[in-house]
C-alpha positions as CSV (number, residue, x, y, z in Angstrom):
1,M,19.5,-31.9,14.3
2,A,22.4,-30.8,16.6
3,S,21.4,-29.4,20.0
4,R,22.8,-26.0,20.9
5,K,24.4,-25.5,24.2
6,S,23.6,-22.3,26.0
7,N,26.5,-20.0,26.8
8,P,26.1,-18.5,30.2
9,N,28.4,-15.6,29.2
10,R,26.3,-14.6,26.4
11,G,24.0,-11.5,26.6
12,S,23.8,-8.7,29.0
13,K,22.8,-8.8,32.6
14,P,19.7,-6.8,33.6
15,G,20.7,-3.1,33.5
16,E,24.0,-3.7,31.9
17,R,24.8,-1.9,28.7
18,R,27.1,-3.3,26.0
19,G,28.0,-1.0,23.1
20,G,25.5,0.7,21.0
21,R,24.8,4.4,20.8
22,A,25.1,6.6,23.8
23,P,21.6,7.9,25.1
24,G,20.6,11.0,23.2
25,T,22.8,10.3,20.1
26,P,20.7,10.6,17.0
27,N,20.5,7.7,14.6
28,R,22.6,8.2,11.4
29,V,19.8,7.5,9.0
30,T,17.6,9.9,10.7
31,T,20.2,12.6,10.8
32,E,21.0,12.1,7.0
33,F,17.3,12.2,6.2
34,R,16.7,15.4,8.2
35,E,19.7,17.0,6.4
36,T,18.3,16.0,3.0
37,V,14.9,17.5,3.8
38,R,16.6,20.7,5.1
39,R,18.6,21.0,1.9
40,L,15.5,20.3,-0.2
41,L,13.7,23.1,1.7
42,E,16.6,25.5,1.3
43,D,17.1,24.9,-2.4
44,N,13.5,25.2,-3.2
45,A,12.4,27.9,-0.8
46,E,10.9,30.1,-3.6
47,N,9.1,27.1,-5.2
48,F,7.7,25.9,-1.8
49,G,6.1,29.4,-1.3
50,R,4.4,29.1,-4.7
51,W,3.3,25.5,-4.1
52,L,1.9,26.2,-0.7
53,T,0.0,29.3,-2.1
54,L,-1.5,27.0,-4.9
55,V,-2.7,24.5,-2.3
56,A,-4.0,27.2,0.0
57,E,-5.7,29.3,-2.6
58,G,-6.4,26.7,-5.3
59,D,-5.2,26.8,-8.8
60,G,-8.4,27.7,-10.5
61,T,-9.3,24.2,-11.7
62,E,-11.9,22.0,-10.3
63,N,-9.3,19.6,-9.0
64,G,-7.3,22.4,-7.4
65,K,-9.8,23.8,-4.9
66,P,-8.5,26.0,-2.1
67,D,-7.4,24.1,0.9
68,P,-5.6,26.4,3.4
69,A,-5.7,23.6,6.2
70,K,-3.9,21.2,3.9
71,A,-1.2,23.9,3.2
72,L,-0.7,24.5,6.9
73,S,-0.5,20.7,7.4
74,L,2.2,20.5,4.8
75,I,4.2,23.2,6.4
76,T,4.0,21.6,9.9
77,G,4.9,18.2,8.4
78,L,8.0,19.5,6.8
79,A,9.0,21.7,9.7
80,E,9.2,18.5,11.8
81,Y,12.1,17.4,9.7
82,A,13.8,20.8,9.4
83,A,13.8,21.8,12.9
84,P,14.2,19.6,16.0
85,K,11.3,19.0,18.3
86,L,11.7,20.5,21.7
87,N,11.1,18.4,24.8
88,R,8.9,19.5,27.6
89,T,10.9,20.8,30.5
90,E,9.5,20.8,34.0
91,V,10.8,23.4,36.4
92,S,10.5,22.8,40.2
93,G,11.9,24.3,43.3
94,P,14.0,22.6,46.0
95,N,13.2,18.9,46.6
96,G,10.7,18.9,43.8
97,G,8.6,21.6,45.5
98,P,7.1,24.7,43.9
99,V,9.3,27.4,42.4
100,Q,9.6,30.5,44.6
101,T,10.1,33.8,43.0
102,V,11.2,36.9,44.8
103,S,10.4,40.4,43.3
104,K,12.1,43.5,44.4
105,V,10.6,46.9,43.9
106,V,12.8,50.0,44.4
107,L,11.1,53.3,44.7
108,T,13.1,56.4,43.8
109,S,12.2,60.0,43.7
110,D,13.3,61.9,40.6
């Protein structure tokens, strides 16, 4: 078996970026999947309402028992792909201290 020589110019140095997506750029497959789910929801809006009602209220059969919690779970699961998740934002004052607010009250006589 031939031995491999290591190449000192290969690879990135610690902290060095070489190519790839810029931070915050969504993955292409994820973007396409979200778009597919969004279109599916838009194209079947009326049907989803009926399906969710059947899940929440049951369909009258023994296998189709009412399950409102499952209907809510389905909605939240699909919403995750149709709308972006919002990140938490921390608000702080100068130098990371508390936020200071000033309220001004003006009294007038009418």
